[in-house]
C-alpha positions in Angstrom: -33.8 34.8 115.5 -34.2 35.0 119.2 -36.7 32.9 121.0 -38.2 33.0 124.5 -40.2 30.2 126.1 -41.6 31.1 129.5 -43.1 28.4 131.7 -44.2 28.1 135.3 -45.0 25.0 137.2 -47.5 26.5 139.5 -51.3 26.9 139.1 -52.3 28.4 136.8 -49.7 27.1 134.4 -48.8 29.4 131.6 -46.9 29.0 128.3 -46.0 32.2 126.4 -44.2 31.8 123.1 -42.7 34.8 121.3 -40.4 34.3 118.4 -38.6 36.6 116.0 -37.8 40.3 116.3 -38.8 42.4 119.3 -42.6 42.9 119.5 -44.0 46.2 118.2 -47.1 45.9 120.2 -49.5 43.6 122.1 -53.1 42.8 122.6 -54.7 42.5 126.0 -57.6 40.1 126.1 -60.0 40.1 129.1 -62.2 37.1 129.7 -65.1 37.6 132.1 -67.0 34.5 133.1 -70.6 34.4 134.3 -70.4 30.6 134.8 -67.6 28.3 136.0 -64.7 28.9 133.6 -63.2 26.1 131.4 -60.1 24.3 132.5 -57.7 26.0 130.1 -57.5 28.7 127.4 -55.2 29.7 124.6 -55.0 32.6 122.2 -53.0 33.2 119.0 -53.1 35.4 116.0 -55.3 34.1 113.2 -53.6 33.4 109.9 -50.1 34.3 110.9 -47.0 32.3 110.2 -43.5 32.4 111.6 -40.6 30.4 113.0 -41.4 28.1 115.9 -39.2 25.6 117.8 -38.7 22.2 116.3 -39.2 20.6 119.8 -41.5 21.4 122.6 -41.0 19.8 126.1 -43.5 19.1 128.8 -42.8 17.6 132.2 -44.8 15.4 134.6 -44.5 16.4 138.2 -46.8 15.5 141.1 -49.3 14.0 138.8 -49.5 17.2 136.7 -48.5 18.0 133.1 -46.3 21.2 133.3 -47.1 23.4 131.6 -50.7 22.3 131.0 -51.0 24.2 127.7 -48.2 24.2 125.1 -47.8 25.8 121.7 -46.3 23.7 118.9 -45.8 24.1 115.1 -47.1 21.5 112.7 -44.6 18.7 112.4 -42.8 19.6 115.6 -41.7 17.0 118.1 -43.5 16.8 121.5 -41.3 15.5 124.3 -43.0 14.4 127.5 -40.6 13.8 130.4 -41.5 12.0 133.6 -39.9 13.8 136.6 -42.4 12.2 138.9 -41.9 9.4 141.4 -44.4 7.1 139.7 -45.0 5.9 136.1 -47.5 7.6 133.8 -49.2 6.8 130.5 -49.6 9.3 127.7 -52.4 9.0 125.2 -54.6 11.1 122.9 -57.9 10.1 121.4 -59.9 12.4 119.1 -62.1 11.0 116.3 -62.6 14.4 114.6 -58.8 14.9 114.4 -58.2 11.2 113.5 -56.0 10.8 116.6 -55.7 7.5 118.4 -52.3 7.5 119.9 -51.0 5.7 123.0 -47.3 6.2 123.9 -47.4 3.5 126.5 -46.0 3.7 130.0 -43.2 6.0 131.1 -41.3 5.2 134.2 -39.8 7.9 136.4 -37.0 9.6 134.5 -38.2 8.4 131.1 -38.9 10.5 128.0 -41.8 9.8 125.5 -42.0 11.6 122.2 -44.5 12.0 119.4 -45.0 14.2 116.3 -47.5 17.1 116.2 -49.3 15.7 113.2 -52.7 17.2 113.4 -53.9 20.4 111.5 -52.8 23.9 112.4 -55.4 25.7 114.3 -56.5 22.6 116.2 -55.9 21.7 119.9 -55.4 18.1 120.9 -55.8 17.0 124.5 -53.5 14.3 126.0 -54.0 12.4 129.2 -52.8 9.6 131.4 -54.9 6.4 131.6 -53.5 5.7 135.1 -54.4 9.2 136.4 -57.5 10.5 134.6 -57.3 13.9 136.2 -54.0 14.6 134.3 -54.6 16.8 131.2 -52.4 18.4 128.6 -53.5 20.5 125.7 -51.3 21.0 122.7 -52.1 23.9 120.4 -50.9 23.3 116.8 -50.4 26.7 115.2 -48.2 28.5 112.7 -48.4 31.8 114.6 -45.1 32.9 116.2 -47.0 34.6 119.1 -49.3 32.5 121.2 -50.3 32.2 124.9 -51.8 29.3 126.8 -52.9 29.0 130.4 -54.6 26.6 132.8 -57.4 28.5 134.6 -57.9 28.6 138.3 -61.2 27.1 139.5 -63.7 29.8 140.4 -61.8 32.7 138.9 -64.2 34.8 136.9 -61.8 37.3 135.3 -58.7 36.4 133.3 -56.4 38.8 131.5 -54.1 37.5 128.8 -51.3 39.5 127.1 -50.6 38.4 123.6 -47.4 40.0 122.2 -47.2 41.2 118.5 -48.8 43.6 116.2 -52.5 43.7 117.0 -54.7 41.7 114.7 -57.5 39.1 114.7 -57.0 36.7 117.7 -58.2 33.1 117.8 -59.5 32.2 121.2 -59.7 28.5 122.3 -60.9 26.7 125.4 -62.2 23.2 125.8 -65.7 22.8 124.3 -65.8 26.6 123.6 -67.6 27.6 120.4 -65.2 28.9 117.8 -64.3 32.5 118.3 -62.1 35.0 116.5 -61.7 38.4 118.3 -60.8 41.6 116.5 -58.9 44.4 118.4 -61.4 46.6 120.1 -64.2 44.0 119.9 -66.3 42.4 122.7 -67.9 39.1 121.9 -69.9 36.5 123.9 -68.3 33.3 125.1 -70.5 30.3 124.5 -70.4 26.6 125.2 -72.7 24.7 122.7 -74.6 28.0 122.3 -74.9 28.6 126.1 -73.5 31.9 127.2 -70.8 31.7 129.8 -69.3 35.2 129.6 -67.6 37.7 127.3 -64.2 38.2 125.7 -62.8 41.7 125.0 -59.6 42.6 123.1 -58.0 46.0 123.6 -57.2 47.8 120.3 -57.8 50.8 118.1 
């Protein structure tokens, strides 16, 4: 089955993962923020399963994880390369997901790996203890169609195109209250109950 992995190293960084036969449709998701947007966002079809790559690769360039949001299947291998001119650390700490992982230091040209061993439907943030502003979000999902993107600061409207037959879409962003968006629906975006905008999914 054909696979396409599209990545860009510029801001905003985008990961689009589409696997399997040619898509029969797509859902356009429009996010409108009335407050400063979160750092990143990801969307995928709720409850779908399909074939995903066994290995997902992230690079480190100019003190930035590239892409900043990646899509991975449960049990996949996450590779983190260091194409920078300085060493980096890679770690993840999340008590709710029972994650306390430190991959140590990676010199320029090195490769660190770990397993995607947290539950499907959850997103785990990774960072660098040397450079705290470096952030990587890894979406663990069984859905063969998913899109992740780092958001530009100050941008109040974001449009995401999710390939595949329209269906319920799971929307994630750091600290965002859980949200599943049906085609044609418009729902509020909230952080700990505080409104920060709306999400709309095109559909019948």
